[in-house]
N, C-alpha and C positions, 0 to 999 in steps of 0.2 A: 238306348241310343242317346248320344251326347246332344245336347241343345246347341244349336248353331246360333251365333250372334248375327243378327241381321245386318248390322252395320259392318261387318268384316269384309276384308277384300275378297276372300274366298267365297263368301255368299254373293257378293256383287258380280263376281266373275262368272260363278256357277249359273245364277239365274239368267244372266245375259246370254251365255251360251245355250242355255235351255230354251229361252225365248227366241234366238235366232233359229233354232232347230224347229219350233213350233211354227215360225214364219215360213220357213222352207217347206215343211210337211203340209201345212195347212193351206198355203197359197200356191207354191210353185209345183208341188208334187200331189195335187189333188185335181179331182174331176168334179167340175160343178155344172149342174143343170139348173133349170129355172127353179124347181122346188126341192131339189136335193143336192148334197155335197158329199163326196166320198173323199175321205182323208184319213190319214194316220197320225194326226197330231195329238191324239188322245194318249199314245204311248209316251210322249214327252210330258204331257200334263200329269200322268200317273207317276212318272218318275219324279217330277217336280213335287207332287204331293207327298212323296215318301221322304224328301228332304227338307221341305220347307213347310211352315205353318199354313193353315188354310186361307188366311187373309192374304199372305203374301202370294200364294199360289193363285188365288182368284184374281188378284191384281195384275200378276204377271201374264196369266192367261188372256185377260181382257185386253191387256196392253198389246200382246202379240197379235191378237185378232184385229185390233185396230192398226197396227203397224202393218200387217198383211194386207189389209183392205186399202190403206193409203198407198202403199208401194206397188201392188198388184191388184188393182180392181178388176173384178169380173162382172159384178152387177152394182147397183146403186147401194149406197151405204144406208144401213138402218141401224139405229141405236140398240134396238131390242136384241140383236145377235150378239152385242157386247155384254148384255145382261146374261145371256144364255152362256156365254164363254166364262164369265166370272162365276156363275152358279156351278158350272162344271167344275172349275178349279177348286172352289170351296167345298163342294161335295166330296171330291176325291181327297181334298186335304183333311177334312174332317174323318174320313174313314181310314186313310192310310198313314197319315203323319204320325210317327212314333208309336205306332200300334203294330202288334204282330200280324204277319201276313197270314191272313185266314181266307179260305175260299168264300165263306159267307159274305166277308166284307167286301170282296171283289164282286161277287154276284149283286150285292146291294147297291154298290156304287155303279156298277154297270147298268142296273135296272133303273135307277133314279135318273141317271144322265140319259140313257137312250130313249126310255119311255117317257119320263117326266119332262126333261128339258128339251131333248131332240124333238121328240114326236109332239108333244102338246104345246110347248111354249114356242118352238120354231114355227109349228104349224099356226099358231096364233099370229106370229110376226108375218108370215107368208099372207095369211088372210087379211091383215091390216094393210100391207104393202101392195098386194096385187088384187084383193078383193075375191080371191078364189073361194069357191064353196067348200065347206068342210068334207063333203062326200069326195070330191076330187082329191083333196089333201090327204085325208085318211086312206082312201083306196091305194094311192101310190105310196105313202109314207109307213104305213104299218109294217107291210112286209119287209121294207128296208130296215126299219128300226129293230125289228125282231131278229133279223140277220145281224145287225150291228151289235145287239145285245150279247149274241153268242160269240161274235168276233171280239168284242171288248173283253168278255170273261176269258176266254181261251188266251188271248194274246197277253193281257195284263198278268194273268197267272204265269205264263211262261217267262216274261220279262222280269217278274219279281223273283222267279226261281233262278234265272240264269245270271243276271246282272248282280254284282256284288254291291247293292246300294248301301249297305249298312256301313261298308268301309269308306265310303265317301263322306259320311257324317263324322268320322273319327278324325277330325283335323283339328 
């Protein structure tokens, strides 16, 4: 894969469009409850991670999360969720950027994000914000994140097979 220059017009335009897609998928086309949020913005994060380095993907993902929260607030803002978004982008970037698409990479990234960041880290943020007990958090969130793990793995595998992402880098 060809190295993209971060200061090129193509890169700025592409990252901006992808960030807008993340805001739409993460804020407008999502279902949010008190302790869970169902969204498909991870698809755009995975695409972004294939195209751009991990630090840029992490920054763009966190910024998209912040923009979505500022434009379309559903609950109170908490900085910890920006950390989770950045870690998600960085994790995907480390496993997908300029690396061959392998099922083990997709499974590893999906596991780290859904179980590590979404289950444990977001549960910590919810515990800090609302004072919910760990039993309540894990009882409701473990089944959701196990299902999310399967969905992430299948959907990202399909997206990487269907979309000609490698052709986008040959600019």
